[in-house]
C-alpha positions in Angstrom: 85.4 105.7 106.3 82.3 104.1 107.4 78.8 103.7 106.7 76.8 107.1 105.7 80.1 109.2 105.4 80.3 111.4 102.6 83.8 110.6 101.3 82.8 107.4 100.2 83.7 104.7 97.2 80.6 105.9 95.2 82.0 109.4 94.4 84.8 108.0 92.0 82.2 104.8 91.0 79.8 108.2 89.9 82.8 109.8 88.2 84.1 107.0 86.0 80.1 105.8 85.2 79.6 109.6 84.0 82.7 109.6 81.8 81.4 106.4 80.2 77.8 107.4 79.6 78.7 110.5 78.0 81.8 108.9 75.8 84.4 111.1 77.2 86.1 108.5 78.6 87.2 107.6 74.5 89.2 110.6 74.8 91.1 110.5 77.8 94.0 108.1 78.5 94.1 106.5 82.2 96.8 105.3 84.2 96.7 103.2 87.5 99.0 105.1 90.1 101.5 103.6 91.7 102.1 104.3 95.7 104.1 107.4 96.9 107.3 106.6 98.7 108.1 108.0 102.2 110.8 110.1 100.2 108.2 111.8 98.0 105.7 112.6 101.5 108.3 114.0 103.4 108.7 116.3 101.0 105.3 117.8 102.4 105.3 116.4 105.5 107.3 115.6 108.5 109.2 112.6 109.1 107.7 112.1 112.5 104.3 112.5 110.9 105.0 110.5 107.9 106.2 107.5 110.4 103.7 107.8 112.6 100.7 107.7 110.4 102.3 105.1 108.2 102.7 102.6 111.3 99.2 103.6 112.7 97.8 102.7 109.2 99.7 99.7 109.1 98.7 98.2 112.2 94.7 98.8 110.9 95.8 97.0 107.8 96.7 94.0 110.0 94.5 94.0 112.5 91.5 94.6 110.0 90.7 97.3 112.2 89.0 100.9 112.0 89.8 104.1 114.1 88.2 107.7 114.4 91.0 110.0 114.2 88.9 112.9 114.4 85.4 113.2 114.4 85.7 113.7 110.5 88.4 111.0 109.6 88.3 107.7 109.9 90.9 105.2 108.8 90.6 101.5 108.1 91.9 98.6 106.7 92.2 99.7 103.5 93.2 103.5 104.2 97.0 103.1 103.9 97.1 101.6 100.4 94.4 104.5 98.9 96.1 107.6 100.8 99.4 106.0 99.2 98.3 105.5 95.9 96.4 108.9 95.8 99.9 110.7 96.8 101.4 108.6 93.8 98.4 109.5 91.3 99.9 113.4 92.1 103.9 112.2 91.7 103.3 110.2 88.9 100.9 112.6 86.9 103.5 115.5 87.9 106.3 113.3 86.2 103.7 112.2 82.7 103.3 116.3 82.4 106.6 117.4 82.7 108.0 114.6 80.6 105.5 115.7 77.9 103.4 112.5 77.5 100.7 114.4 78.7 99.3 117.6 78.4 97.6 118.1 81.5 96.5 115.5 84.1 93.7 114.6 86.5 94.0 112.5 89.8 90.6 110.7 90.3 91.6 110.0 93.7 90.8 109.7 97.0 91.2 110.2 100.3 91.4 113.9 99.3 94.4 115.7 100.9 94.4 119.5 101.3 93.4 119.5 104.8 96.4 117.2 105.6 99.0 119.7 107.4 102.9 119.0 107.6 102.4 117.2 111.2 98.4 116.1 110.9 95.4 114.2 109.5 92.4 116.2 109.4 89.2 116.8 107.6 89.2 113.4 105.6 92.9 113.8 104.6 96.0 111.8 105.2 98.8 113.2 102.8 98.4 116.7 101.0 98.3 115.1 97.5 98.8 118.7 95.7 101.6 119.7 97.9 103.7 116.5 97.5 103.1 116.6 93.9 103.8 120.7 94.0 107.5 119.8 95.8 108.1 117.1 93.4 108.2 119.1 90.9 110.3 122.0 92.4 113.1 119.7 94.4 112.9 116.7 91.7 112.6 118.3 88.5 114.2 121.3 89.4 111.2 123.9 88.7 111.6 127.1 90.3 108.0 128.2 90.4 105.0 126.6 90.5 101.0 127.6 91.2 98.5 126.0 93.6 95.1 126.9 92.8 92.2 125.4 95.3 88.6 125.8 94.6 87.0 123.6 96.9 84.4 124.8 99.0 86.5 124.2 102.6 89.8 126.2 103.0 93.0 124.2 101.8 94.6 125.1 105.4 96.9 122.0 105.1 98.3 123.2 101.7 98.3 126.7 103.0 100.2 125.4 106.4 102.9 123.4 104.4 103.6 126.1 101.3 103.2 129.4 103.2 106.1 131.4 103.0 107.8 129.0 100.2 108.5 131.5 97.4 108.7 129.2 95.0 104.8 128.8 95.2 101.7 130.9 94.7 98.7 129.9 96.4 95.3 131.0 94.7 92.2 129.6 96.5 88.3 130.6 97.1 86.4 129.0 100.4 83.4 129.8 102.0 83.9 131.8 105.4 83.0 131.0 107.9 83.1 127.1 107.1 85.2 124.1 108.2 88.0 124.7 109.1 87.1 128.1 110.0 90.7 129.3 108.7 92.0 131.3 105.5 90.6 134.8 106.3 94.1 135.8 107.3 96.7 134.2 104.8 100.0 132.8 106.6 102.4 134.3 104.2 102.7 136.5 101.7 102.6 134.2 98.7 98.8 132.9 99.6 95.9 134.9 97.5 93.2 133.5 100.0 89.3 134.8 98.6 86.8 133.9 101.6 83.4 134.1 100.2 79.9 134.4 102.0 77.5 132.0 101.9 75.3 131.7 99.0 77.8 133.4 96.6 77.0 132.3 93.4 79.2 131.9 89.9 79.3 135.6 88.7 81.1 137.0 91.8 83.2 134.4 92.1 84.1 134.8 88.4 84.2 138.9 89.0 86.4 137.9 92.1 88.7 135.7 90.4 89.5 137.6 87.7 90.3 140.8 90.0 92.6 138.8 92.3 93.7 135.2 90.9 94.4 136.3 87.6 96.9 139.0 88.0 98.6 137.4 90.8 99.4 134.1 88.8 100.2 136.6 85.5 102.9 138.5 87.9 104.2 135.2 89.3 104.8 133.3 86.0 104.5 129.7 86.7 106.1 126.9 85.1 103.5 124.4 86.1 100.0 124.8 87.5 98.4 122.4 90.5 94.8 122.3 90.9 93.1 121.1 94.5 89.9 120.0 92.4 86.9 120.6 95.1 83.6 120.6 93.6 81.7 120.9 97.0 80.9 124.6 96.0 78.3 123.1 93.5 74.6 124.8 94.5 73.0 121.0 94.9 76.4 120.1 97.4 75.1 120.0 101.1 78.5 120.3 102.8 78.7 123.9 101.7 76.0 126.6 100.7 78.1 128.6 97.7 76.2 128.5 94.4 78.5 127.1 91.9 77.5 125.1 88.8 79.2 122.9 85.8 79.7 126.1 83.7 81.5 127.6 86.5 84.2 125.0 87.2 84.5 124.8 83.2 84.9 128.9 83.0 87.9 128.4 85.9 89.3 125.7 84.5 89.7 127.7 80.7 91.1 130.6 82.5 93.8 128.4 84.4 94.3 126.6 80.9 95.2 130.0 79.5 98.0 130.9 82.3 99.3 127.5 81.9 99.6 128.0 78.3 101.4 131.5 78.5 103.9 130.4 81.4 104.0 126.9 81.8 104.0 125.2 78.5 100.1 124.2 79.2 101.3 122.1 82.2 98.3 121.2 84.7 98.1 118.6 87.1 94.6 118.3 89.1 93.8 116.1 91.7 90.4 115.7 93.2 89.4 116.9 96.6 85.9 117.5 97.6 82.7 116.6 96.1 79.8 114.8 97.9 76.5 115.5 95.5 77.6 112.4 93.4 75.8 113.8 90.4 76.8 117.3 90.5 80.4 115.7 91.4 80.4 113.8 87.7 79.0 116.7 85.8 81.5 118.9 87.3 84.5 116.7 86.9 83.4 116.4 83.5 83.1 119.7 82.3 86.5 120.5 83.9 88.1 117.2 81.9 86.6 118.6 78.8 88.4 122.0 79.0 91.6 120.3 80.2 91.7 118.3 77.4 90.6 120.7 74.9 87.3 119.4 73.9 85.2 122.4 75.4 
């Protein structure tokens, strides 16, 4: 997205370097992501938007050009490939987990996805990776109920736009409010459990809110699979927000989700990277998340 932009390639480098430095990489299986197809993308996005954004990104690739789609979101020559593979990773991970070839999966992808609405790119996002994967589980694999859990510091407005009112999906989220994209305080549908948090809220209060509101809703819904929009920009070191989570909080949240998945979903979880822009905190937080998902914590 250009020099100095927080959504930078070094984010994935930091994660990979930390996994190697700590030896955690030896406990994980790695897979290259295939590109998503138009059919897969259109389970979450309109055909008109899918065609329009793919045509635009194709032109930028062919011309070697860049274009700002909004003040935060810049597309360049490699954006089409990156965005297709990010969405494809979520779909492929869903296939692997449902087939039982993996117990759970984490998609280390960029660009992120949870701000991409049915009809628009925004907030660093082009395709809504988690929503595409969730609809793939429902429409292709025939699951009846899936949950999406979003703990990014920013409200996943795009995911809410896509799945609000879909009785097959329960979405639980925490996010700082007010903060970009300045939405979420009033849920768009009865299948949303939105927890707006005041700036400088720290881990204990977040855990209390999760236990009081997320967990009862998830237990009542009994999801057959969980999808996670794993944003780590609520970390106290991240300057894009003002929440106060630390690695132990991400591990605790992940453990609660694993317990729900074990009770209702055969342990099936697919997690997709969203935000997280303080590179050291991002890498440590992803590692804490992965240790719990992999049963190593």
